[in-house]
N, CA, C, O and the ligand as a Tripos MOL2 file, in Angstrom:
@<TRIPOS>MOLECULE
protein
  253   251    64     0     0
PROTEIN
NO_CHARGES

@<TRIPOS>ATOM
      1 N          54.1990 -103.4970   76.6790 N.3       1 MET1
      2 CA         54.6420 -102.7290   77.8280 C.3       1 MET1
      3 C          54.9440 -103.5890   79.0860 C.2       1 MET1
      4 O          54.0400 -104.1320   79.7210 O.2       1 MET1
      5 N          56.3020 -103.6900   79.4270 N.am      2 ASP2
      6 CA         56.6040 -104.6480   80.6790 C.3       2 ASP2
      7 C          55.8820 -104.0900   81.7550 C.2       2 ASP2
      8 O          55.5170 -104.8590   82.6440 O.2       2 ASP2
      9 N          55.5880 -102.7840   81.8410 N.am      3 GLU3
     10 CA         54.9770 -102.3820   83.0780 C.3       3 GLU3
     11 C          53.7190 -102.7490   83.4290 C.2       3 GLU3
     12 O          53.3970 -102.7280   84.6170 O.2       3 GLU3
     13 N          52.7880 -103.1570   82.4000 N.am      4 GLU4
     14 CA         51.6130 -103.7850   82.4780 C.3       4 GLU4
     15 C          51.6860 -105.2010   83.2390 C.2       4 GLU4
     16 O          50.9420 -105.4820   84.1790 O.2       4 GLU4
     17 N          52.7810 -106.1520   82.6630 N.am      5 LYS5
     18 CA         52.9050 -107.5370   83.0880 C.3       5 LYS5
     19 C          53.1250 -107.4640   84.7490 C.2       5 LYS5
     20 O          52.4930 -108.2050   85.5020 O.2       5 LYS5
     21 N          54.0190 -106.5630   85.1860 N.am      6 ASN6
     22 CA         54.1420 -106.8090   86.8240 C.3       6 ASN6
     23 C          53.3220 -105.7610   87.5350 C.2       6 ASN6
     24 O          53.6580 -105.4220   88.6700 O.2       6 ASN6
     25 N          52.2860 -105.2330   86.9570 N.am      7 SER7
     26 CA         51.5280 -104.1980   87.7030 C.3       7 SER7
     27 C          50.2280 -104.5550   87.8180 C.2       7 SER7
     28 O          49.4250 -103.6240   87.8850 O.2       7 SER7
     29 N          49.7540 -105.8160   87.8640 N.am      8 ASN8
     30 CA         48.4450 -106.2120   87.7110 C.3       8 ASN8
     31 C          47.6530 -105.6650   89.0660 C.2       8 ASN8
     32 O          46.4790 -105.2940   89.0610 O.2       8 ASN8
     33 N          48.4590 -105.6860   90.1380 N.am      9 LYS9
     34 CA         47.7820 -105.3610   91.3350 C.3       9 LYS9
     35 C          48.0030 -103.7150   91.8620 C.2       9 LYS9
     36 O          47.7250 -103.1570   92.9230 O.2       9 LYS9
     37 N          48.6330 -103.2380   90.5960 N.am     10 ARG10
     38 CA         48.7930 -101.7730   90.8170 C.3      10 ARG10
     39 C          47.4030 -100.9580   90.6980 C.2      10 ARG10
     40 O          46.5700 -101.1900   89.8220 O.2      10 ARG10
     41 N          47.2820 -100.0840   91.5830 N.am     11 GLN11
     42 CA         46.3240  -99.0770   91.6500 C.3      11 GLN11
     43 C          46.1120  -98.2180   90.3580 C.2      11 GLN11
     44 O          47.0810  -97.7050   89.7980 O.2      11 GLN11
     45 N          45.0180  -98.0880   89.9590 N.am     12 PHE12
     46 CA         44.8830  -97.1820   88.8430 C.3      12 PHE12
     47 C          43.8560  -96.1490   89.2950 C.2      12 PHE12
     48 O          43.2960  -96.1710   90.3920 O.2      12 PHE12
     49 N          43.6750  -95.2870   88.3860 N.am     13 LEU13
     50 CA         42.7780  -93.9800   88.4890 C.3      13 LEU13
     51 C          42.1240  -93.8850   87.1530 C.2      13 LEU13
     52 O          42.8080  -93.7550   86.1380 O.2      13 LEU13
     53 N          40.7380  -93.9490   87.1140 N.am     14 GLY14
     54 CA         39.8340  -93.7690   85.9180 C.3      14 GLY14
     55 C          40.0350  -92.2530   85.6040 C.2      14 GLY14
     56 O          39.8170  -91.4170   86.4800 O.2      14 GLY14
     57 N          40.4490  -91.9020   84.3590 N.am     15 ILE15
     58 CA         40.3990  -90.3690   84.1160 C.3      15 ILE15
     59 C          39.8050  -90.1990   82.8270 C.2      15 ILE15
     60 O          39.7490  -91.0340   81.9240 O.2      15 ILE15
     61 N          39.3340  -88.9390   82.8370 N.am     16 TRP16
     62 CA         38.6960  -88.4610   81.7030 C.3      16 TRP16
     63 C          39.6770  -87.4910   81.0090 C.2      16 TRP16
     64 O          40.1160  -86.5690   81.6970 O.2      16 TRP16
     65 N          40.0130  -87.5830   79.8970 N.am     17 PHE17
     66 CA         41.1400  -86.7130   79.2520 C.3      17 PHE17
     67 C          40.2580  -85.8860   78.4750 C.2      17 PHE17
     68 O          39.5680  -86.3400   77.5620 O.2      17 PHE17
     69 N          40.2730  -84.5030   78.8750 N.am     18 GLU18
     70 CA         39.4200  -83.4530   78.2850 C.3      18 GLU18
     71 C          40.1230  -83.0250   77.0640 C.2      18 GLU18
     72 O          39.4370  -82.4710   76.2050 O.2      18 GLU18
     73 N          41.2860  -83.1810   76.8660 N.am     19 CYS19
     74 CA         42.0150  -82.7920   75.5700 C.3      19 CYS19
     75 C          41.4690  -83.5800   74.2940 C.2      19 CYS19
     76 O          41.1870  -83.0830   73.2030 O.2      19 CYS19
     77 N          41.3900  -84.8190   74.6430 N.am     20 CYS20
     78 CA         40.8500  -85.6090   73.4610 C.3      20 CYS20
     79 C          39.4370  -86.3460   73.8160 C.2      20 CYS20
     80 O          39.0470  -87.3260   73.1810 O.2      20 CYS20
     81 N          38.7350  -85.7830   74.8710 N.am     21 HIS21
     82 CA         37.5180  -86.6450   75.2890 C.3      21 HIS21
     83 C          37.5390  -88.0690   74.9460 C.2      21 HIS21
     84 O          36.8190  -88.6630   74.1430 O.2      21 HIS21
     85 N          38.4800  -88.5170   75.6840 N.am     22 VAL22
     86 CA         38.5630  -89.9770   75.9540 C.3      22 VAL22
     87 C          38.8030  -90.3220   77.2130 C.2      22 VAL22
     88 O          39.2660  -89.5140   78.0180 O.2      22 VAL22
     89 N          38.4590  -91.8010   77.5780 N.am     23 TYR23
     90 CA         38.4930  -92.2710   79.1370 C.3      23 TYR23
     91 C          39.7900  -93.1090   78.9600 C.2      23 TYR23
     92 O          40.0750  -93.7620   77.9550 O.2      23 TYR23
     93 N          40.5150  -92.9920   80.0650 N.am     24 GLY24
     94 CA         41.5040  -93.7680   80.2280 C.3      24 GLY24
     95 C          42.1930  -94.1970   81.4270 C.2      24 GLY24
     96 O          41.5400  -93.7560   82.3720 O.2      24 GLY24
     97 N          43.0790  -94.7690   81.7960 N.am     25 ARG25
     98 CA         43.7060  -94.8840   83.0670 C.3      25 ARG25
     99 C          44.9890  -94.4510   83.3510 C.2      25 ARG25
    100 O          45.7950  -94.4090   82.4210 O.2      25 ARG25
    101 N          45.3230  -94.1260   84.4430 N.am     26 ILE26
    102 CA         46.5700  -93.9310   84.8480 C.3      26 ILE26
    103 C          46.9670  -94.5100   86.0510 C.2      26 ILE26
    104 O          46.0980  -94.6200   86.9160 O.2      26 ILE26
    105 N          48.2800  -94.9700   86.3330 N.am     27 TYR27
    106 CA         48.9010  -95.8660   87.2290 C.3      27 TYR27
    107 C          49.5170  -95.1930   88.4860 C.2      27 TYR27
    108 O          50.0650  -94.0960   88.3800 O.2      27 TYR27
    109 N          49.4460  -95.7340   89.4760 N.am     28 LYS28
    110 CA         50.3760  -95.2040   90.5680 C.3      28 LYS28
    111 C          51.8810  -95.1880   90.3960 C.2      28 LYS28
    112 O          52.3730  -96.2960   90.1810 O.2      28 LYS28
    113 N          52.6260  -94.2670   90.4410 N.am     29 ASN29
    114 CA         54.2120  -94.3000   90.3540 C.3      29 ASN29
    115 C          54.8280  -95.3560   91.4290 C.2      29 ASN29
    116 O          54.1930  -95.9790   92.2800 O.2      29 ASN29
    117 N          55.9710  -95.3910   91.2210 N.am     30 LYS30
    118 CA         56.7750  -96.4980   92.0940 C.3      30 LYS30
    119 C          56.6660  -96.0360   93.5440 C.2      30 LYS30
    120 O          56.4940  -96.9000   94.4050 O.2      30 LYS30
    121 N          56.7500  -94.7620   93.8890 N.am     31 ASP31
    122 CA         56.7800  -94.2200   95.0880 C.3      31 ASP31
    123 C          55.4490  -94.4850   95.7740 C.2      31 ASP31
    124 O          55.3520  -94.7630   96.9690 O.2      31 ASP31
    125 N          54.5310  -94.3880   95.0110 N.am     32 GLY32
    126 CA         53.1480  -94.3330   95.4250 C.3      32 GLY32
    127 C          52.5740  -92.8200   95.9210 C.2      32 GLY32
    128 O          51.7510  -92.5710   96.8020 O.2      32 GLY32
    129 N          53.1310  -92.1330   95.2500 N.am     33 THR33
    130 CA         52.9610  -90.6690   95.5540 C.3      33 THR33
    131 C          51.9980  -90.1100   94.7680 C.2      33 THR33
    132 O          51.3440  -89.1340   95.1340 O.2      33 THR33
    133 N          51.8480  -90.6980   93.6270 N.am     34 ALA34
    134 CA         51.1080  -89.9090   92.3770 C.3      34 ALA34
    135 C          50.4420  -90.8770   91.3970 C.2      34 ALA34
    136 O          50.8310  -92.0430   91.3330 O.2      34 ALA34
    137 N          49.6430  -90.5080   90.7840 N.am     35 TYR35
    138 CA         49.0440  -91.5520   89.7240 C.3      35 TYR35
    139 C          49.4680  -90.6000   88.3000 C.2      35 TYR35
    140 O          49.1560  -89.4220   88.1300 O.2      35 TYR35
    141 N          50.1860  -91.3850   87.4410 N.am     36 VAL36
    142 CA         50.8960  -90.8760   86.3440 C.3      36 VAL36
    143 C          50.3980  -91.5520   85.2150 C.2      36 VAL36
    144 O          50.0820  -92.7340   85.3500 O.2      36 VAL36
    145 N          50.2660  -90.9550   84.0400 N.am     37 GLY37
    146 CA         49.9460  -91.4700   82.8360 C.3      37 GLY37
    147 C          49.8220  -90.5760   81.4890 C.2      37 GLY37
    148 O          50.2820  -89.4370   81.5760 O.2      37 GLY37
    149 N          49.3990  -90.8670   80.5750 N.am     38 ARG38
    150 CA         49.4180  -90.2330   79.3000 C.3      38 ARG38
    151 C          48.0380  -90.6020   78.6840 C.2      38 ARG38
    152 O          47.4870  -91.7010   78.7340 O.2      38 ARG38
    153 N          47.5970  -89.4790   78.1030 N.am     39 CYS39
    154 CA         46.4110  -89.4450   77.2360 C.3      39 CYS39
    155 C          46.7710  -90.5720   76.1340 C.2      39 CYS39
    156 O          47.8480  -90.5330   75.5400 O.2      39 CYS39
    157 N          45.8310  -91.5530   75.9010 N.am     40 PRO40
    158 CA         45.9780  -92.4850   74.9050 C.3      40 PRO40
    159 C          46.0810  -91.9960   73.5200 C.2      40 PRO40
    160 O          46.7260  -92.6500   72.7010 O.2      40 PRO40
    161 N          45.4160  -90.7460   73.1510 N.am     41 LYS41
    162 CA         45.4180  -90.2010   72.0820 C.3      41 LYS41
    163 C          46.6420  -89.2960   71.7270 C.2      41 LYS41
    164 O          47.4120  -89.5530   70.8020 O.2      41 LYS41
    165 N          46.7480  -88.2030   72.5570 N.am     42 CYS42
    166 CA         47.8210  -87.1820   72.0860 C.3      42 CYS42
    167 C          49.0510  -87.4010   73.1500 C.2      42 CYS42
    168 O          50.0340  -86.6660   73.0560 O.2      42 CYS42
    169 N          49.0010  -88.2540   74.0040 N.am     43 LEU43
    170 CA         50.2240  -88.6650   74.8060 C.3      43 LEU43
    171 C          50.5130  -87.5760   75.8080 C.2      43 LEU43
    172 O          51.6020  -87.5400   76.3820 O.2      43 LEU43
    173 N          49.6210  -86.7400   76.0200 N.am     44 ARG44
    174 CA         49.7900  -85.4920   76.9550 C.3      44 ARG44
    175 C          50.1000  -86.2540   78.2960 C.2      44 ARG44
    176 O          49.5120  -87.2960   78.5880 O.2      44 ARG44
    177 N          51.1270  -85.6320   79.1520 N.am     45 ALA45
    178 CA         51.2090  -86.3560   80.3710 C.3      45 ALA45
    179 C          50.3220  -85.7710   81.4880 C.2      45 ALA45
    180 O          50.1420  -84.5620   81.6330 O.2      45 ALA45
    181 N          49.7880  -86.7260   82.2620 N.am     46 VAL46
    182 CA         48.7970  -86.2070   83.3290 C.3      46 VAL46
    183 C          49.4440  -86.8250   84.5380 C.2      46 VAL46
    184 O          50.1060  -87.8610   84.4720 O.2      46 VAL46
    185 N          49.2080  -86.0900   85.7430 N.am     47 ARG47
    186 CA         49.6950  -86.2760   86.8980 C.3      47 ARG47
    187 C          48.7620  -86.0880   88.1550 C.2      47 ARG47
    188 O          48.3280  -84.9470   88.3160 O.2      47 ARG47
    189 N          48.4070  -87.0240   89.0390 N.am     48 VAL48
    190 CA         47.2640  -86.7570   90.0220 C.3      48 VAL48
    191 C          48.0450  -87.1820   91.3000 C.2      48 VAL48
    192 O          48.2840  -88.3770   91.4780 O.2      48 VAL48
    193 N          48.4540  -86.2290   92.2020 N.am     49 ARG49
    194 CA         48.9660  -86.6840   93.4930 C.3      49 ARG49
    195 C          48.0240  -87.4210   94.4500 C.2      49 ARG49
    196 O          46.8570  -87.0850   94.6510 O.2      49 ARG49
    197 N          48.6150  -88.4020   94.9880 N.am     50 VAL50
    198 CA         47.9330  -89.3120   96.0270 C.3      50 VAL50
    199 C          47.7410  -88.3950   97.2320 C.2      50 VAL50
    200 O          48.6740  -87.7400   97.6970 O.2      50 VAL50
    201 N          46.4220  -88.3670   97.7520 N.am     51 GLY51
    202 CA         46.4080  -87.6870   98.9450 C.3      51 GLY51
    203 C          45.5150  -86.2820   98.6270 C.2      51 GLY51
    204 O          45.0410  -85.5760   99.5180 O.2      51 GLY51
    205 N          45.4050  -86.0690   97.4430 N.am     52 THR52
    206 CA         44.5050  -84.9300   97.1740 C.3      52 THR52
    207 C          43.1250  -85.5670   96.7570 C.2      52 THR52
    208 O          42.9140  -86.7710   96.6190 O.2      52 THR52
    209 N          42.3200  -84.6480   96.6010 N.am     53 GLU53
    210 CA         40.8430  -85.1180   96.3120 C.3      53 GLU53
    211 C          40.7200  -85.9840   95.0980 C.2      53 GLU53
    212 O          39.6480  -86.5540   94.8950 O.2      53 GLU53
    213 N          41.7380  -86.1330   94.2630 N.am     54 GLY54
    214 CA         41.8010  -87.0750   93.1840 C.3      54 GLY54
    215 C          41.4910  -88.4610   93.5920 C.2      54 GLY54
    216 O          40.7480  -89.2210   92.9720 O.2      54 GLY54
    217 N          42.1220  -88.7250   94.6850 N.am     55 THR55
    218 CA         42.1920  -90.1300   95.0250 C.3      55 THR55
    219 C          41.1520  -90.8160   95.5540 C.2      55 THR55
    220 O          41.0730  -92.0420   95.4750 O.2      55 THR55
    221 N          40.1720  -89.9830   96.2040 N.am     56 ASN56
    222 CA         38.9910  -90.4590   96.7190 C.3      56 ASN56
    223 C          37.9680  -90.8250   95.5040 C.2      56 ASN56
    224 O          37.1500  -91.7360   95.6270 O.2      56 ASN56
    225 N          38.0680  -90.1300   94.4560 N.am     57 GLN57
    226 CA         37.0890  -90.2730   93.4510 C.3      57 GLN57
    227 C          37.9000  -91.3280   92.3130 C.2      57 GLN57
    228 O          39.1130  -91.3730   92.1100 O.2      57 GLN57
    229 N          37.0590  -91.9670   91.7970 N.am     58 ARG58
    230 CA         37.7170  -93.0330   90.8090 C.3      58 ARG58
    231 C          37.7650  -92.2220   89.5230 C.2      58 ARG58
    232 O          38.3230  -92.6730   88.5220 O.2      58 ARG58
    233 N          37.2370  -91.1390   89.5440 N.am     59 PHE59
    234 CA         36.9640  -90.4130   88.1400 C.3      59 PHE59
    235 C          37.7230  -89.0470   88.2820 C.2      59 PHE59
    236 O          37.4450  -88.2770   89.2000 O.2      59 PHE59
    237 N          38.6510  -88.7780   87.3850 N.am     60 PHE60
    238 CA         39.2920  -87.4090   87.6610 C.3      60 PHE60
    239 C          39.2750  -86.8250   86.3800 C.2      60 PHE60
    240 O          39.4850  -87.5470   85.4060 O.2      60 PHE60
    241 N          39.0030  -85.3310   86.2060 N.am     61 ARG61
    242 CA         39.1860  -84.8670   84.9560 C.3      61 ARG61
    243 C          40.3730  -84.0860   84.8340 C.2      61 ARG61
    244 O          40.6040  -83.1700   85.6220 O.2      61 ARG61
    245 N          41.2520  -84.4300   83.7630 N.am     62 GLY62
    246 CA         42.5180  -83.8180   83.5000 C.3      62 GLY62
    247 C          42.0860  -82.6010   82.6760 C.2      62 GLY62
    248 O          41.1350  -82.6080   81.8940 O.2      62 GLY62
    249 N          42.8690  -81.5730   82.9270 N.am     63 SER63
    250 CA         42.3230  -80.2760   82.0720 C.3      63 SER63
    251 C          43.6090  -79.6760   81.5090 C.2      63 SER63
    252 O          43.5630  -78.6680   80.8040 O.2      63 SER63
    253 ZN         44.6020  -85.8140   74.6470 Zn       64 ZN64
@<TRIPOS>BOND
     1     1     2 1
     2     2     3 1
     3     3     4 2
     4     3     5 am
     5     5     6 1
     6     6     7 1
     7     7     8 2
     8     7     9 am
     9     9    10 1
    10    10    11 1
    11    11    12 2
    12    11    13 am
    13    13    14 1
    14    14    15 1
    15    15    16 2
    16    15    17 am
    17    17    18 1
    18    18    19 1
    19    19    20 2
    20    19    21 am
    21    21    22 1
    22    22    23 1
    23    23    24 2
    24    23    25 am
    25    25    26 1
    26    26    27 1
    27    27    28 2
    28    27    29 am
    29    29    30 1
    30    30    31 1
    31    31    32 2
    32    31    33 am
    33    33    34 1
    34    34    35 1
    35    35    36 2
    36    35    37 am
    37    37    38 1
    38    38    39 1
    39    39    40 2
    40    39    41 am
    41    41    42 1
    42    42    43 1
    43    43    44 2
    44    43    45 am
    45    45    46 1
    46    46    47 1
    47    47    48 2
    48    47    49 am
    49    49    50 1
    50    50    51 1
    51    51    52 2
    52    51    53 am
    53    53    54 1
    54    54    55 1
    55    55    56 2
    56    55    57 am
    57    57    58 1
    58    58    59 1
    59    59    60 2
    60    59    61 am
    61    61    62 1
    62    62    63 1
    63    63    64 2
    64    63    65 am
    65    65    66 1
    66    66    67 1
    67    67    68 2
    68    67    69 am
    69    69    70 1
    70    70    71 1
    71    71    72 2
    72    71    73 am
    73    73    74 1
    74    74    75 1
    75    75    76 2
    76    75    77 am
    77    77    78 1
    78    78    79 1
    79    79    80 2
    80    79    81 am
    81    81    82 1
    82    82    83 1
    83    83    84 2
    84    83    85 am
    85    85    86 1
    86    86    87 1
    87    87    88 2
    88    87    89 am
    89    89    90 1
    90    90    91 1
    91    91    92 2
    92    91    93 am
    93    93    94 1
    94    94    95 1
    95    95    96 2
    96    95    97 am
    97    97    98 1
    98    98    99 1
    99    99   100 2
   100    99   101 am
   101   101   102 1
   102   102   103 1
   103   103   104 2
   104   103   105 am
   105   105   106 1
   106   106   107 1
   107   107   108 2
   108   107   109 am
   109   109   110 1
   110   110   111 1
   111   111   112 2
   112   111   113 am
   113   113   114 1
   114   114   115 1
   115   115   116 2
   116   115   117 am
   117   117   118 1
   118   118   119 1
   119   119   120 2
   120   119   121 am
   121   121   122 1
   122   122   123 1
   123   123   124 2
   124   123   125 am
   125   125   126 1
   126   126   127 1
   127   127   128 2
   128   127   129 am
   129   129   130 1
   130   130   131 1
   131   131   132 2
   132   131   133 am
   133   133   134 1
   134   134   135 1
   135   135   136 2
   136   135   137 am
   137   137   138 1
   138   138   139 1
   139   139   140 2
   140   139   141 am
   141   141   142 1
   142   142   143 1
   143   143   144 2
   144   143   145 am
   145   145   146 1
   146   146   147 1
   147   147   148 2
   148   147   149 am
   149   149   150 1
   150   150   151 1
   151   151   152 2
   152   151   153 am
   153   153   154 1
   154   154   155 1
   155   155   156 2
   156   155   157 am
   157   157   158 1
   158   158   159 1
   159   159   160 2
   160   159   161 am
   161   161   162 1
   162   162   163 1
   163   163   164 2
   164   163   165 am
   165   165   166 1
   166   166   167 1
   167   167   168 2
   168   167   169 am
   169   169   170 1
   170   170   171 1
   171   171   172 2
   172   171   173 am
   173   173   174 1
   174   174   175 1
   175   175   176 2
   176   175   177 am
   177   177   178 1
   178   178   179 1
   179   179   180 2
   180   179   181 am
   181   181   182 1
   182   182   183 1
   183   183   184 2
   184   183   185 am
   185   185   186 1
   186   186   187 1
   187   187   188 2
   188   187   189 am
   189   189   190 1
   190   190   191 1
   191   191   192 2
   192   191   193 am
   193   193   194 1
   194   194   195 1
   195   195   196 2
   196   195   197 am
   197   197   198 1
   198   198   199 1
   199   199   200 2
   200   199   201 am
   201   201   202 1
   202   202   203 1
   203   203   204 2
   204   203   205 am
   205   205   206 1
   206   206   207 1
   207   207   208 2
   208   207   209 am
   209   209   210 1
   210   210   211 1
   211   211   212 2
   212   211   213 am
   213   213   214 1
   214   214   215 1
   215   215   216 2
   216   215   217 am
   217   217   218 1
   218   218   219 1
   219   219   220 2
   220   219   221 am
   221   221   222 1
   222   222   223 1
   223   223   224 2
   224   223   225 am
   225   225   226 1
   226   226   227 1
   227   227   228 2
   228   227   229 am
   229   229   230 1
   230   230   231 1
   231   231   232 2
   232   231   233 am
   233   233   234 1
   234   234   235 1
   235   235   236 2
   236   235   237 am
   237   237   238 1
   238   238   239 1
   239   239   240 2
   240   239   241 am
   241   241   242 1
   242   242   243 1
   243   243   244 2
   244   243   245 am
   245   245   246 1
   246   246   247 1
   247   247   248 2
   248   247   249 am
   249   249   250 1
   250   250   251 1
   251   251   252 2
@<TRIPOS>SUBSTRUCTURE
     1 MET1         2 RESIDUE 1 A MET
     2 ASP2         6 RESIDUE 1 A ASP
     3 GLU3        10 RESIDUE 1 A GLU
     4 GLU4        14 RESIDUE 1 A GLU
     5 LYS5        18 RESIDUE 1 A LYS
     6 ASN6        22 RESIDUE 1 A ASN
     7 SER7        26 RESIDUE 1 A SER
     8 ASN8        30 RESIDUE 1 A ASN
     9 LYS9        34 RESIDUE 1 A LYS
    10 ARG10       38 RESIDUE 1 A ARG
    11 GLN11       42 RESIDUE 1 A GLN
    12 PHE12       46 RESIDUE 1 A PHE
    13 LEU13       50 RESIDUE 1 A LEU
    14 GLY14       54 RESIDUE 1 A GLY
    15 ILE15       58 RESIDUE 1 A ILE
    16 TRP16       62 RESIDUE 1 A TRP
    17 PHE17       66 RESIDUE 1 A PHE
    18 GLU18       70 RESIDUE 1 A GLU
    19 CYS19       74 RESIDUE 1 A CYS
    20 CYS20       78 RESIDUE 1 A CYS
    21 HIS21       82 RESIDUE 1 A HIS
    22 VAL22       86 RESIDUE 1 A VAL
    23 TYR23       90 RESIDUE 1 A TYR
    24 GLY24       94 RESIDUE 1 A GLY
    25 ARG25       98 RESIDUE 1 A ARG
    26 ILE26      102 RESIDUE 1 A ILE
    27 TYR27      106 RESIDUE 1 A TYR
    28 LYS28      110 RESIDUE 1 A LYS
    29 ASN29      114 RESIDUE 1 A ASN
    30 LYS30      118 RESIDUE 1 A LYS
    31 ASP31      122 RESIDUE 1 A ASP
    32 GLY32      126 RESIDUE 1 A GLY
    33 THR33      130 RESIDUE 1 A THR
    34 ALA34      134 RESIDUE 1 A ALA
    35 TYR35      138 RESIDUE 1 A TYR
    36 VAL36      142 RESIDUE 1 A VAL
    37 GLY37      146 RESIDUE 1 A GLY
    38 ARG38      150 RESIDUE 1 A ARG
    39 CYS39      154 RESIDUE 1 A CYS
    40 PRO40      158 RESIDUE 1 A PRO
    41 LYS41      162 RESIDUE 1 A LYS
    42 CYS42      166 RESIDUE 1 A CYS
    43 LEU43      170 RESIDUE 1 A LEU
    44 ARG44      174 RESIDUE 1 A ARG
    45 ALA45      178 RESIDUE 1 A ALA
    46 VAL46      182 RESIDUE 1 A VAL
    47 ARG47      186 RESIDUE 1 A ARG
    48 VAL48      190 RESIDUE 1 A VAL
    49 ARG49      194 RESIDUE 1 A ARG
    50 VAL50      198 RESIDUE 1 A VAL
    51 GLY51      202 RESIDUE 1 A GLY
    52 THR52      206 RESIDUE 1 A THR
    53 GLU53      210 RESIDUE 1 A GLU
    54 GLY54      214 RESIDUE 1 A GLY
    55 THR55      218 RESIDUE 1 A THR
    56 ASN56      222 RESIDUE 1 A ASN
    57 GLN57      226 RESIDUE 1 A GLN
    58 ARG58      230 RESIDUE 1 A ARG
    59 PHE59      234 RESIDUE 1 A PHE
    60 PHE60      238 RESIDUE 1 A PHE
    61 ARG61      242 RESIDUE 1 A ARG
    62 GLY62      246 RESIDUE 1 A GLY
    63 SER63      250 RESIDUE 1 A SER
    64 ZN64       253 GROUP 0 **** ****
C-alpha cells in the first residue's frame, strides 16, 4: 500500500473490531476530519470522527 509509505507521521487510532474480535489501526483521512479504515479480517469499513470522544481515547470500539 503506497498509503503506508508516505503516512508514517499520520495519526492513527487503535481500534477493537468487535465484528471479528481483532485489534487494528485506522488512520486519519486527508482532511483530518475522521479516522477511517477497515477491519483486517472482514474488511468492514469503520469511521470515527475527529472531535468526538473517539479521539481522546486511543482505543475505540467499532460496533
Ligand atoms: Zn470484521
